[in-house]
Every structure is written in C-alpha cells, then in structure tokens.
All heavy atoms as TSV, in Angstrom:
chain	resi	resn	atom	element	x	y	z
A	1	PRO	N	N	13.173	-4.137	-9.738
A	1	PRO	CA	C	12.823	-3.572	-11.042
A	1	PRO	C	C	12.128	-4.593	-11.937
A	1	PRO	O	O	12.456	-5.738	-11.892
A	1	PRO	CB	C	14.266	-3.358	-11.634
A	1	PRO	CG	C	15.199	-3.177	-10.409
A	1	PRO	CD	C	14.528	-4.064	-9.416
A	2	GLY	N	N	10.969	-4.140	-12.646
A	2	GLY	CA	C	10.332	-4.948	-13.555
A	2	GLY	C	C	9.153	-5.636	-12.844
A	2	GLY	O	O	8.587	-6.427	-13.510
A	3	LYS	N	N	9.014	-5.496	-11.527
A	3	LYS	CA	C	7.868	-6.138	-10.875
A	3	LYS	C	C	6.739	-5.083	-10.622
A	3	LYS	O	O	7.064	-3.903	-10.293
A	3	LYS	CB	C	8.319	-6.795	-9.595
A	3	LYS	CG	C	9.262	-7.814	-9.785
A	3	LYS	CD	C	9.474	-8.619	-8.431
A	3	LYS	CE	C	10.343	-9.852	-8.753
A	3	LYS	NZ	N	10.659	-10.452	-7.509
A	4	ARG	N	N	5.625	-5.590	-10.706
A	4	ARG	CA	C	4.485	-4.845	-10.217
A	4	ARG	C	C	4.278	-4.792	-8.716
A	4	ARG	O	O	4.888	-5.760	-8.039
A	4	ARG	CB	C	3.234	-5.387	-10.835
A	4	ARG	CG	C	3.201	-5.300	-12.362
A	4	ARG	CD	C	1.943	-5.899	-13.120
A	4	ARG	NE	N	0.771	-5.655	-12.239
A	4	ARG	CZ	C	-0.085	-6.601	-12.064
A	4	ARG	NH1	N	0.110	-7.874	-12.644
A	4	ARG	NH2	N	-1.229	-6.344	-11.431
A	5	GLY	N	N	3.686	-3.809	-8.204
A	5	GLY	CA	C	3.601	-3.696	-6.653
A	5	GLY	C	C	2.998	-4.880	-6.191
A	5	GLY	O	O	3.345	-5.396	-4.991
A	6	ILE	N	N	1.913	-5.562	-6.746
A	6	ILE	CA	C	1.278	-6.614	-6.045
A	6	ILE	C	C	2.167	-7.965	-6.141
A	6	ILE	O	O	2.205	-8.678	-5.147
A	6	ILE	CB	C	-0.014	-7.049	-6.826
A	6	ILE	CG1	C	-0.891	-8.032	-6.071
A	6	ILE	CG2	C	0.255	-7.486	-8.286
A	6	ILE	CD1	C	-1.271	-7.630	-4.745
A	7	GLU	N	N	3.165	-8.008	-7.071
A	7	GLU	CA	C	4.077	-9.027	-7.113
A	7	GLU	C	C	5.000	-8.931	-5.923
A	7	GLU	O	O	5.364	-9.914	-5.309
A	7	GLU	CB	C	4.687	-9.184	-8.545
A	7	GLU	CG	C	3.867	-9.488	-9.681
A	7	GLU	CD	C	4.641	-9.161	-11.005
A	7	GLU	OE1	O	5.360	-8.261	-10.985
A	7	GLU	OE2	O	4.238	-9.977	-11.909
A	8	LEU	N	N	5.549	-7.762	-5.745
A	8	LEU	CA	C	6.419	-7.560	-4.625
A	8	LEU	C	C	5.865	-7.742	-3.382
A	8	LEU	O	O	6.456	-8.406	-2.522
A	8	LEU	CB	C	6.875	-6.051	-4.760
A	8	LEU	CG	C	7.982	-5.731	-3.706
A	8	LEU	CD1	C	9.120	-6.568	-3.745
A	8	LEU	CD2	C	8.432	-4.123	-3.904
A	9	LEU	N	N	4.509	-7.346	-3.175
A	9	LEU	CA	C	3.856	-7.474	-1.942
A	9	LEU	C	C	3.692	-8.996	-1.619
A	9	LEU	O	O	3.905	-9.369	-0.520
A	9	LEU	CB	C	2.376	-6.793	-1.995
A	9	LEU	CG	C	1.530	-7.071	-0.681
A	9	LEU	CD1	C	2.255	-6.483	0.557
A	9	LEU	CD2	C	0.216	-6.386	-0.840
A	10	ARG	N	N	3.273	-9.754	-2.647
A	10	ARG	CA	C	3.117	-11.177	-2.411
A	10	ARG	C	C	4.568	-11.903	-1.950
A	10	ARG	O	O	4.493	-12.681	-0.998
A	10	ARG	CB	C	2.639	-11.884	-3.670
A	10	ARG	CG	C	1.209	-11.671	-3.978
A	10	ARG	CD	C	0.748	-12.136	-5.190
A	10	ARG	NE	N	-0.643	-11.771	-5.588
A	10	ARG	CZ	C	-1.124	-11.695	-6.702
A	10	ARG	NH1	N	-0.390	-11.964	-7.847
A	10	ARG	NH2	N	-2.381	-11.444	-6.827
A	11	GLU	N	N	5.585	-11.376	-2.596
A	11	GLU	CA	C	6.794	-11.985	-2.192
A	11	GLU	C	C	7.262	-11.525	-0.645
A	11	GLU	O	O	7.681	-12.312	0.111
A	11	GLU	CB	C	7.982	-11.517	-3.087
A	11	GLU	CG	C	7.910	-12.170	-4.442
A	11	GLU	CD	C	9.065	-11.865	-5.329
A	11	GLU	OE1	O	10.052	-11.292	-4.859
A	11	GLU	OE2	O	8.908	-12.061	-6.666
A	12	LEU	N	N	7.027	-10.267	-0.363
A	12	LEU	CA	C	7.204	-9.776	0.939
A	12	LEU	C	C	6.371	-10.623	1.979
A	12	LEU	O	O	6.896	-10.845	3.078
A	12	LEU	CB	C	7.022	-8.258	1.107
A	12	LEU	CG	C	8.040	-7.365	0.235
A	12	LEU	CD1	C	7.446	-5.941	0.270
A	12	LEU	CD2	C	9.370	-7.526	1.028
A	13	LYS	N	N	5.081	-10.787	1.620
A	13	LYS	CA	C	4.223	-11.547	2.621
A	13	LYS	C	C	4.736	-12.970	2.861
A	13	LYS	O	O	4.553	-13.595	3.864
A	13	LYS	CB	C	2.872	-11.486	2.127
A	13	LYS	CG	C	2.328	-10.032	2.315
A	13	LYS	CD	C	0.790	-10.101	1.931
A	13	LYS	CE	C	0.041	-10.389	3.092
A	13	LYS	NZ	N	-1.313	-9.908	3.266
A	14	GLN	N	N	5.401	-13.551	1.820
A	14	GLN	CA	C	5.989	-14.969	2.017
A	14	GLN	C	C	7.089	-14.843	3.045
A	14	GLN	O	O	7.284	-15.709	3.697
A	14	GLN	CB	C	6.450	-15.529	0.633
A	14	GLN	CG	C	5.341	-15.965	-0.238
A	14	GLN	CD	C	5.896	-16.526	-1.528
A	14	GLN	OE1	O	7.019	-16.384	-1.791
A	14	GLN	NE2	N	4.879	-17.012	-2.266
A	15	MET	N	N	7.827	-13.749	2.908
A	15	MET	CA	C	9.001	-13.627	3.975
A	15	MET	C	C	8.560	-13.128	5.359
A	15	MET	O	O	9.114	-13.661	6.372
A	15	MET	CB	C	9.954	-12.617	3.478
A	15	MET	CG	C	10.733	-13.079	2.111
A	15	MET	SD	S	11.968	-11.761	1.774
A	15	MET	CE	C	11.151	-11.144	0.300
A	16	ASN	N	N	7.445	-12.344	5.376
A	16	ASN	CA	C	6.932	-11.862	6.711
A	16	ASN	C	C	5.525	-11.562	6.554
A	16	ASN	O	O	5.086	-10.563	5.863
A	16	ASN	CB	C	7.697	-10.589	7.027
A	16	ASN	CG	C	7.236	-9.991	8.285
A	16	ASN	OD1	O	6.201	-10.357	8.839
A	16	ASN	ND2	N	7.898	-8.913	8.770
A	17	ARG	N	N	4.622	-12.353	7.029
A	17	ARG	CA	C	3.156	-12.227	6.967
A	17	ARG	C	C	2.705	-10.873	7.539
A	17	ARG	O	O	1.675	-10.453	7.143
A	17	ARG	CB	C	2.402	-13.403	7.684
A	17	ARG	CG	C	2.677	-14.728	7.063
A	17	ARG	CD	C	2.171	-15.065	5.731
A	17	ARG	NE	N	0.775	-14.966	5.664
A	17	ARG	CZ	C	0.045	-14.759	4.532
A	17	ARG	NH1	N	0.630	-14.673	3.508
A	17	ARG	NH2	N	-1.281	-14.728	4.640
A	18	GLY	N	N	3.474	-10.290	8.306
A	18	GLY	CA	C	2.933	-9.187	9.025
A	18	GLY	C	C	3.415	-7.878	8.268
A	18	GLY	O	O	3.201	-6.724	8.965
A	19	VAL	N	N	3.910	-7.924	7.203
A	19	VAL	CA	C	4.413	-6.726	6.416
A	19	VAL	C	C	3.222	-5.846	6.208
A	19	VAL	O	O	2.190	-6.295	6.036
A	19	VAL	CB	C	5.189	-7.095	5.069
A	19	VAL	CG1	C	4.262	-7.628	4.101
A	19	VAL	CG2	C	5.858	-5.988	4.664
A	20	ILE	N	N	3.573	-4.529	6.299
A	20	ILE	CA	C	2.509	-3.508	6.028
A	20	ILE	C	C	2.993	-2.752	4.838
A	20	ILE	O	O	4.095	-2.236	4.742
A	20	ILE	CB	C	2.413	-2.543	7.297
A	20	ILE	CG1	C	1.954	-3.284	8.472
A	20	ILE	CG2	C	1.509	-1.327	6.916
A	20	ILE	CD1	C	1.965	-2.385	9.690
A	21	ALA	N	N	2.147	-2.602	3.926
A	21	ALA	CA	C	2.554	-2.068	2.473
A	21	ALA	C	C	1.425	-0.886	2.266
A	21	ALA	O	O	0.246	-1.183	2.511
A	21	ALA	CB	C	2.511	-2.997	1.440
A	22	ILE	N	N	1.933	0.131	1.627
A	22	ILE	CA	C	1.008	1.299	1.242
A	22	ILE	C	C	1.008	1.355	-0.235
A	22	ILE	O	O	2.194	1.450	-0.831
A	22	ILE	CB	C	1.412	2.630	1.824
A	22	ILE	CG1	C	1.370	2.509	3.390
A	22	ILE	CG2	C	0.576	3.666	1.375
A	22	ILE	CD1	C	2.006	3.657	4.116
A	23	LEU	N	N	-0.036	1.355	-0.939
A	23	LEU	CA	C	-0.140	1.408	-2.404
A	23	LEU	C	C	-0.009	2.983	-2.742
A	23	LEU	O	O	-0.777	3.774	-2.343
A	23	LEU	CB	C	-1.435	0.889	-2.854
A	23	LEU	CG	C	-1.790	1.130	-4.348
A	23	LEU	CD1	C	-0.754	0.356	-5.265
A	23	LEU	CD2	C	-3.167	0.627	-4.626
A	24	CYS	N	N	1.097	3.243	-3.400
A	24	CYS	CA	C	1.337	4.627	-3.955
A	24	CYS	C	C	1.266	4.567	-5.472
A	24	CYS	O	O	2.191	3.995	-6.022
A	24	CYS	CB	C	2.629	5.227	-3.430
A	24	CYS	SG	S	2.623	5.352	-1.623
A	25	SER	N	N	0.316	5.266	-6.088
A	25	SER	CA	C	0.325	5.124	-7.561
A	25	SER	C	C	-0.278	6.602	-8.119
A	25	SER	O	O	-1.009	7.182	-7.439
A	25	SER	CB	C	-0.509	4.072	-8.091
A	25	SER	OG	O	-0.680	3.959	-9.407
A	26	GLY	N	N	0.313	6.873	-9.238
A	26	GLY	CA	C	-0.242	8.067	-9.944
A	26	GLY	C	C	-1.429	7.661	-10.835
A	26	GLY	O	O	-2.280	8.525	-11.352
A	27	TYR	N	N	-1.662	6.323	-11.028
A	27	TYR	CA	C	-2.776	5.868	-11.792
A	27	TYR	C	C	-3.258	4.593	-11.357
A	27	TYR	O	O	-2.560	3.577	-11.383
A	27	TYR	CB	C	-2.239	5.676	-13.305
A	27	TYR	CG	C	-3.402	5.152	-14.265
A	27	TYR	CD1	C	-4.473	5.979	-14.624
A	27	TYR	CD2	C	-3.311	3.821	-14.663
A	27	TYR	CE1	C	-5.465	5.480	-15.502
A	27	TYR	CE2	C	-4.282	3.301	-15.463
A	27	TYR	CZ	C	-5.348	4.190	-15.787
A	27	TYR	OH	O	-6.392	3.615	-16.642
A	28	VAL	N	N	-4.476	4.607	-10.986
A	28	VAL	CA	C	-5.097	3.314	-10.498
A	28	VAL	C	C	-6.482	3.141	-11.226
A	28	VAL	O	O	-7.300	4.155	-11.086
A	28	VAL	CB	C	-5.268	3.390	-8.935
A	28	VAL	CG1	C	-6.044	2.031	-8.481
A	28	VAL	CG2	C	-4.105	3.410	-8.240
A	29	ARG	N	N	-6.624	2.158	-11.964
A	29	ARG	CA	C	-7.797	1.981	-12.754
A	29	ARG	C	C	-8.992	1.735	-11.749
A	29	ARG	O	O	-8.813	1.187	-10.706
A	29	ARG	CB	C	-7.761	0.761	-13.677
A	29	ARG	CG	C	-6.775	1.023	-14.921
A	29	ARG	CD	C	-6.727	-0.196	-15.753
A	29	ARG	NE	N	-5.764	-1.052	-14.938
A	29	ARG	CZ	C	-5.685	-2.385	-15.067
A	29	ARG	NH1	N	-6.404	-3.005	-15.935
A	29	ARG	NH2	N	-4.853	-2.959	-14.355
A	30	GLU	N	N	-10.231	2.126	-12.185
A	30	GLU	CA	C	-11.391	2.002	-11.365
A	30	GLU	C	C	-11.607	0.560	-10.876
A	30	GLU	O	O	-11.546	-0.352	-11.709
A	30	GLU	CB	C	-12.665	2.442	-12.142
A	30	GLU	CG	C	-13.851	2.530	-11.341
A	30	GLU	CD	C	-15.009	3.161	-12.067
A	30	GLU	OE1	O	-14.815	3.941	-12.936
A	30	GLU	OE2	O	-16.203	2.641	-11.762
A	31	GLY	N	N	-11.786	0.391	-9.595
A	31	GLY	CA	C	-11.896	-0.916	-9.009
A	31	GLY	C	C	-10.599	-1.680	-8.695
A	31	GLY	O	O	-10.637	-2.550	-7.934
A	32	SER	N	N	-9.499	-1.242	-9.315
A	32	SER	CA	C	-8.276	-1.993	-9.063
A	32	SER	C	C	-7.740	-1.708	-7.682
A	32	SER	O	O	-7.143	-2.519	-7.054
A	32	SER	CB	C	-7.273	-1.734	-10.113
A	32	SER	OG	O	-6.856	-0.343	-10.258
A	33	ALA	N	N	-7.939	-0.527	-7.150
A	33	ALA	CA	C	-7.465	-0.108	-5.833
A	33	ALA	C	C	-8.144	-1.022	-4.775
A	33	ALA	O	O	-7.497	-1.576	-3.818
A	33	ALA	CB	C	-7.714	1.315	-5.556
A	34	ASP	N	N	-9.378	-1.286	-4.879
A	34	ASP	CA	C	-10.213	-2.168	-4.062
A	34	ASP	C	C	-9.583	-3.551	-4.123
A	34	ASP	O	O	-9.347	-4.244	-3.006
A	34	ASP	CB	C	-11.661	-2.274	-4.341
A	34	ASP	CG	C	-12.296	-0.948	-3.959
A	34	ASP	OD1	O	-11.819	-0.166	-3.158
A	34	ASP	OD2	O	-13.395	-0.520	-4.606
A	35	GLN	N	N	-9.336	-4.071	-5.266
A	35	GLN	CA	C	-8.607	-5.436	-5.380
A	35	GLN	C	C	-7.303	-5.516	-4.841
A	35	GLN	O	O	-6.983	-6.415	-4.130
A	35	GLN	CB	C	-8.487	-5.776	-6.913
A	35	GLN	CG	C	-7.879	-7.076	-7.089
A	35	GLN	CD	C	-7.673	-7.503	-8.626
A	35	GLN	OE1	O	-8.045	-6.464	-9.438
A	35	GLN	NE2	N	-7.241	-8.579	-8.981
A	36	LEU	N	N	-6.447	-4.397	-4.979
A	36	LEU	CA	C	-5.135	-4.384	-4.372
A	36	LEU	C	C	-5.164	-4.287	-2.823
A	36	LEU	O	O	-4.407	-4.903	-2.133
A	36	LEU	CB	C	-4.254	-3.217	-4.944
A	36	LEU	CG	C	-4.008	-3.425	-6.489
A	36	LEU	CD1	C	-3.419	-2.090	-7.043
A	36	LEU	CD2	C	-3.002	-4.506	-6.642
A	37	LEU	N	N	-6.163	-3.572	-2.355
A	37	LEU	CA	C	-6.331	-3.485	-0.879
A	37	LEU	C	C	-6.763	-4.858	-0.439
A	37	LEU	O	O	-6.358	-5.195	0.766
A	37	LEU	CB	C	-7.283	-2.322	-0.541
A	37	LEU	CG	C	-6.878	-0.957	-0.682
A	37	LEU	CD1	C	-7.967	0.050	-0.545
A	37	LEU	CD2	C	-5.663	-0.636	0.108
A	38	ALA	N	N	-7.515	-5.472	-1.121
A	38	ALA	CA	C	-7.956	-6.857	-0.705
A	38	ALA	C	C	-6.853	-7.866	-0.689
A	38	ALA	O	O	-6.796	-8.851	0.058
A	38	ALA	CB	C	-9.098	-7.398	-1.600
A	39	GLU	N	N	-5.786	-7.634	-1.474
A	39	GLU	CA	C	-4.654	-8.416	-1.714
A	39	GLU	C	C	-3.760	-8.223	-0.514
A	39	GLU	O	O	-2.796	-9.090	-0.189
A	39	GLU	CB	C	-3.824	-8.161	-2.993
A	39	GLU	CG	C	-4.580	-8.759	-4.152
A	39	GLU	CD	C	-4.251	-10.199	-4.468
A	39	GLU	OE1	O	-3.388	-10.854	-3.679
A	39	GLU	OE2	O	-4.884	-10.782	-5.296
A	40	GLY	N	N	-3.801	-7.087	0.230
A	40	GLY	CA	C	-2.992	-6.869	1.398
A	40	GLY	C	C	-2.340	-5.546	1.611
A	40	GLY	O	O	-1.750	-5.237	2.688
A	41	PHE	N	N	-2.594	-4.710	0.598
A	41	PHE	CA	C	-2.072	-3.356	0.866
A	41	PHE	C	C	-2.993	-2.749	1.871
A	41	PHE	O	O	-4.196	-2.933	1.948
A	41	PHE	CB	C	-2.213	-2.425	-0.386
A	41	PHE	CG	C	-1.109	-2.741	-1.486
A	41	PHE	CD1	C	-1.337	-3.589	-2.492
A	41	PHE	CD2	C	0.196	-2.031	-1.332
A	41	PHE	CE1	C	-0.351	-3.825	-3.443
A	41	PHE	CE2	C	1.143	-2.352	-2.201
A	41	PHE	CZ	C	0.990	-3.233	-3.306
A	42	ARG	N	N	-2.333	-1.951	2.802
A	42	ARG	CA	C	-3.178	-1.640	4.036
A	42	ARG	C	C	-3.769	-0.094	3.741
A	42	ARG	O	O	-4.747	0.213	4.535
A	42	ARG	CB	C	-2.218	-1.580	5.229
A	42	ARG	CG	C	-1.763	-2.861	5.549
A	42	ARG	CD	C	-2.794	-3.635	6.427
A	42	ARG	NE	N	-3.215	-3.058	7.636
A	42	ARG	CZ	C	-2.584	-3.089	8.776
A	42	ARG	NH1	N	-1.571	-3.747	8.849
A	42	ARG	NH2	N	-3.133	-2.475	9.721
A	43	ALA	N	N	-3.240	0.563	2.833
A	43	ALA	CA	C	-3.812	2.002	2.577
A	43	ALA	C	C	-3.415	2.319	1.148
A	43	ALA	O	O	-2.479	1.640	0.469
A	43	ALA	CB	C	-3.203	2.847	3.502
A	44	GLN	N	N	-3.960	3.383	0.651
A	44	GLN	CA	C	-3.684	3.881	-0.691
A	44	GLN	C	C	-3.377	5.335	-0.702
A	44	GLN	O	O	-4.100	6.137	0.000
A	44	GLN	CB	C	-4.737	3.609	-1.662
A	44	GLN	CG	C	-4.488	4.185	-3.084
A	44	GLN	CD	C	-5.654	4.427	-3.944
A	44	GLN	OE1	O	-6.778	4.081	-3.527
A	44	GLN	NE2	N	-5.488	4.923	-5.107
A	45	LEU	N	N	-2.329	5.804	-1.390
A	45	LEU	CA	C	-2.070	7.292	-1.530
A	45	LEU	C	C	-1.854	7.406	-3.108
A	45	LEU	O	O	-1.238	6.708	-3.809
A	45	LEU	CB	C	-0.682	7.568	-0.849
A	45	LEU	CG	C	-0.705	7.937	0.574
A	45	LEU	CD1	C	0.723	8.020	1.148
A	45	LEU	CD2	C	-1.609	8.992	0.921
A	46	SER	N	N	-2.616	8.415	-3.507
A	46	SER	CA	C	-2.521	8.771	-5.006
A	46	SER	C	C	-1.403	9.797	-5.184
A	46	SER	O	O	-1.311	10.903	-4.355
A	46	SER	CB	C	-3.826	9.342	-5.389
A	46	SER	OG	O	-4.862	8.441	-5.357
A	47	LYS	N	N	-0.587	9.564	-6.140
A	47	LYS	CA	C	0.487	10.500	-6.414
A	47	LYS	C	C	-0.016	11.572	-7.325
A	47	LYS	O	O	-0.897	11.397	-8.125
A	47	LYS	CB	C	1.614	9.672	-7.334
A	47	LYS	CG	C	2.339	8.722	-6.550
A	47	LYS	CD	C	3.425	8.054	-7.374
A	47	LYS	CE	C	4.107	6.976	-6.723
A	47	LYS	NZ	N	5.113	6.307	-7.620
A	48	PRO	N	N	0.457	12.766	-7.241
A	48	PRO	CA	C	1.399	13.170	-6.172
A	48	PRO	C	C	0.721	13.429	-4.905
A	48	PRO	O	O	-0.511	13.756	-4.841
A	48	PRO	CB	C	1.912	14.523	-6.657
A	48	PRO	CG	C	0.874	15.069	-7.494
A	48	PRO	CD	C	0.156	13.905	-8.104
A	49	TYR	N	N	1.393	13.107	-3.738
A	49	TYR	CA	C	0.733	13.339	-2.452
A	49	TYR	C	C	1.550	14.252	-1.641
A	49	TYR	O	O	2.715	14.412	-1.891
A	49	TYR	CB	C	0.507	11.961	-1.750
A	49	TYR	CG	C	1.728	11.173	-1.454
A	49	TYR	CD1	C	2.530	11.291	-0.478
A	49	TYR	CD2	C	1.903	10.092	-2.444
A	49	TYR	CE1	C	3.655	10.514	-0.277
A	49	TYR	CE2	C	3.056	9.309	-2.310
A	49	TYR	CZ	C	3.887	9.549	-1.224
A	49	TYR	OH	O	5.060	8.805	-1.093
A	50	ARG	N	N	0.927	14.906	-0.649
A	50	ARG	CA	C	1.603	15.722	0.351
A	50	ARG	C	C	2.198	14.992	1.513
A	50	ARG	O	O	1.650	13.963	1.851
A	50	ARG	CB	C	0.690	16.841	0.729
A	50	ARG	CG	C	0.219	17.707	-0.446
A	50	ARG	CD	C	-0.762	18.880	0.127
A	50	ARG	NE	N	-1.839	18.306	0.923
A	50	ARG	CZ	C	-3.085	18.078	0.625
A	50	ARG	NH1	N	-3.424	18.346	-0.520
A	50	ARG	NH2	N	-3.966	17.570	1.476
A	51	MET	N	N	3.185	15.424	2.057
A	51	MET	CA	C	3.679	14.916	3.307
A	51	MET	C	C	2.674	14.768	4.452
A	51	MET	O	O	2.632	13.788	5.085
A	51	MET	CB	C	4.901	15.598	3.793
A	51	MET	CG	C	6.058	15.571	2.907
A	51	MET	SD	S	6.695	13.753	2.676
A	51	MET	CE	C	7.309	13.366	4.293
A	52	THR	N	N	1.765	15.751	4.447
A	52	THR	CA	C	0.693	15.618	5.427
A	52	THR	C	C	-0.139	14.291	5.143
A	52	THR	O	O	-0.677	13.716	6.068
A	52	THR	CB	C	-0.217	16.810	5.459
A	52	THR	OG1	O	-0.714	17.117	4.241
A	52	THR	CG2	C	0.629	18.025	6.015
A	53	ASP	N	N	-0.333	13.911	3.933
A	53	ASP	CA	C	-1.144	12.783	3.517
A	53	ASP	C	C	-0.408	11.576	4.022
A	53	ASP	O	O	-1.020	10.679	4.595
A	53	ASP	CB	C	-1.514	12.750	1.993
A	53	ASP	CG	C	-2.240	13.881	1.608
A	53	ASP	OD1	O	-3.063	14.418	2.270
A	53	ASP	OD2	O	-2.003	14.321	0.332
A	54	LEU	N	N	0.926	11.508	3.720
A	54	LEU	CA	C	1.686	10.346	4.143
A	54	LEU	C	C	1.710	10.264	5.727
A	54	LEU	O	O	1.537	9.139	6.255
A	54	LEU	CB	C	3.074	10.473	3.652
A	54	LEU	CG	C	4.098	9.355	4.011
A	54	LEU	CD1	C	3.598	8.003	3.569
A	54	LEU	CD2	C	5.447	9.632	3.394
A	55	GLU	N	N	1.765	11.419	6.295
A	55	GLU	CA	C	1.882	11.344	7.787
A	55	GLU	C	C	0.489	10.836	8.378
A	55	GLU	O	O	0.465	10.015	9.256
A	55	GLU	CB	C	2.102	12.681	8.346
A	55	GLU	CG	C	3.586	13.224	8.137
A	55	GLU	CD	C	3.699	14.634	8.533
A	55	GLU	OE1	O	2.697	15.466	8.787
A	55	GLU	OE2	O	4.923	15.104	8.511
A	56	ARG	N	N	-0.509	11.155	7.832
A	56	ARG	CA	C	-1.957	10.784	8.264
A	56	ARG	C	C	-1.994	9.224	8.052
A	56	ARG	O	O	-2.365	8.568	8.953
A	56	ARG	CB	C	-2.986	11.459	7.358
A	56	ARG	CG	C	-4.433	11.038	7.708
A	56	ARG	CD	C	-5.465	11.639	6.932
A	56	ARG	NE	N	-5.078	11.620	5.431
A	56	ARG	CZ	C	-5.246	10.531	4.601
A	56	ARG	NH1	N	-5.761	9.420	5.227
A	56	ARG	NH2	N	-4.870	10.584	3.260
A	57	VAL	N	N	-1.585	8.684	6.892
A	57	VAL	CA	C	-1.716	7.250	6.717
A	57	VAL	C	C	-0.844	6.504	7.532
A	57	VAL	O	O	-1.167	5.554	8.195
A	57	VAL	CB	C	-1.371	6.917	5.153
A	57	VAL	CG1	C	-1.250	5.516	5.002
A	57	VAL	CG2	C	-2.531	7.467	4.236
A	58	LEU	N	N	0.411	6.995	7.857
A	58	LEU	CA	C	1.264	6.262	8.745
A	58	LEU	C	C	0.817	6.232	10.077
A	58	LEU	O	O	0.892	5.357	10.858
A	58	LEU	CB	C	2.683	6.970	8.648
A	58	LEU	CG	C	3.409	6.757	7.324
A	58	LEU	CD1	C	4.787	7.606	7.320
A	58	LEU	CD2	C	3.780	5.263	7.100
A	59	ASP	N	N	0.139	7.378	10.481
A	59	ASP	CA	C	-0.501	7.537	11.834
A	59	ASP	C	C	-1.577	6.640	12.020
A	59	ASP	O	O	-1.696	5.860	12.920
A	59	ASP	CB	C	-0.878	8.978	12.200
A	59	ASP	CG	C	-1.267	9.036	13.597
A	59	ASP	OD1	O	-0.604	8.689	14.512
A	59	ASP	OD2	O	-2.442	9.648	13.810
A	60	GLU	N	N	-2.436	6.332	10.920
A	60	GLU	CA	C	-3.494	5.388	10.998
A	60	GLU	C	C	-3.056	4.004	11.062
A	60	GLU	O	O	-3.708	3.218	11.690
A	60	GLU	CB	C	-4.368	5.609	9.707
A	60	GLU	CG	C	-5.236	6.907	9.724
A	60	GLU	CD	C	-5.918	7.191	8.357
A	60	GLU	OE1	O	-5.726	6.388	7.397
A	60	GLU	OE2	O	-6.595	8.351	8.172
A	61	LEU	N	N	-1.843	3.683	10.501
A	61	LEU	CA	C	-1.388	2.391	10.420
A	61	LEU	C	C	-0.492	1.929	11.569
A	61	LEU	O	O	-0.310	0.866	11.822
A	61	LEU	CB	C	-0.599	2.118	9.098
A	61	LEU	CG	C	-1.425	2.097	7.805
A	61	LEU	CD1	C	-0.517	2.016	6.557
A	61	LEU	CD2	C	-2.566	1.193	7.831
A	62	ARG	N	N	-0.097	2.981	12.293
A	62	ARG	CA	C	0.785	2.821	13.471
A	62	ARG	C	C	0.046	2.011	14.517
A	62	ARG	O	O	-1.114	2.250	14.932
A	62	ARG	CB	C	1.186	4.159	14.102
A	62	ARG	CG	C	2.190	4.004	15.219
A	62	ARG	CD	C	2.766	5.388	15.728
A	62	ARG	NE	N	3.577	5.910	14.606
A	62	ARG	CZ	C	3.385	7.077	13.973
A	62	ARG	NH1	N	2.288	7.741	14.269
A	62	ARG	NH2	N	4.097	7.445	13.044
A	63	PRO	N	N	0.650	0.898	15.074
A	63	PRO	CA	C	0.014	0.155	16.065
A	63	PRO	C	C	-0.194	0.981	17.422
A	63	PRO	O	O	0.654	1.780	17.724
A	63	PRO	CB	C	0.918	-1.025	16.376
A	63	PRO	CG	C	1.929	-1.026	15.213
A	63	PRO	CD	C	1.988	0.321	14.695
A	64	ARG	N	N	-1.296	0.787	17.963
A	64	ARG	CA	C	-1.687	1.547	19.248
A	64	ARG	C	C	-1.109	0.588	20.413
A	64	ARG	O	O	-1.355	-0.489	20.383
A	64	ARG	CB	C	-3.152	1.872	19.343
A	64	ARG	CG	C	-3.525	2.599	18.083
A	64	ARG	CD	C	-3.170	3.998	18.211
A	64	ARG	NE	N	-3.747	4.717	17.033
A	64	ARG	CZ	C	-3.052	5.646	16.458
A	64	ARG	NH1	N	-1.837	5.924	16.641
A	64	ARG	NH2	N	-3.737	6.279	15.372
A	65	LYS	N	N	-0.747	1.292	21.377
A	65	LYS	CA	C	-0.271	0.656	22.641
A	65	LYS	C	C	-1.394	0.491	23.662
A	65	LYS	O	O	-2.353	1.365	23.737
A	65	LYS	CB	C	0.940	1.281	23.197
A	65	LYS	CG	C	2.180	1.005	22.415
A	65	LYS	CD	C	3.310	1.521	22.998
A	65	LYS	CE	C	4.677	1.429	22.090
A	65	LYS	NZ	N	5.745	1.963	22.683
C-alpha cells in the first residue's frame, strides 16, 4: 500500500531478477507506458480489460519449451 507500481517492480527485481510483471492501469499518461516497459514491465493491459486480453498477454509471456 502507498507504493507506485514502478517502486514495487524495482523491489521485486532486487529479490528476483527474473520476475515478470504486467502493467495494469486505468490511466497511463502519454509516453509513460513506454518508460515503464523500459523499466522492466513485460506487457501492458489497460483497465478495464477482458479475460481474453489477460489470457493473450499471459500466453505471449509464457516461456516456450
């Protein structure tokens, strides 16, 4: 509570460099999504999103064997 997503992501990456995070937001200022993706978020979903959108993103991020 009280932390922004980027702050939480940075802390998580200190604990586990391989963490995968998806940016989910109802409001992203122009250009800020690109900056957040450059910081380490692997994908973005705009709220509200459908389950099919989440499934698609998770499938894209799933490691292939």
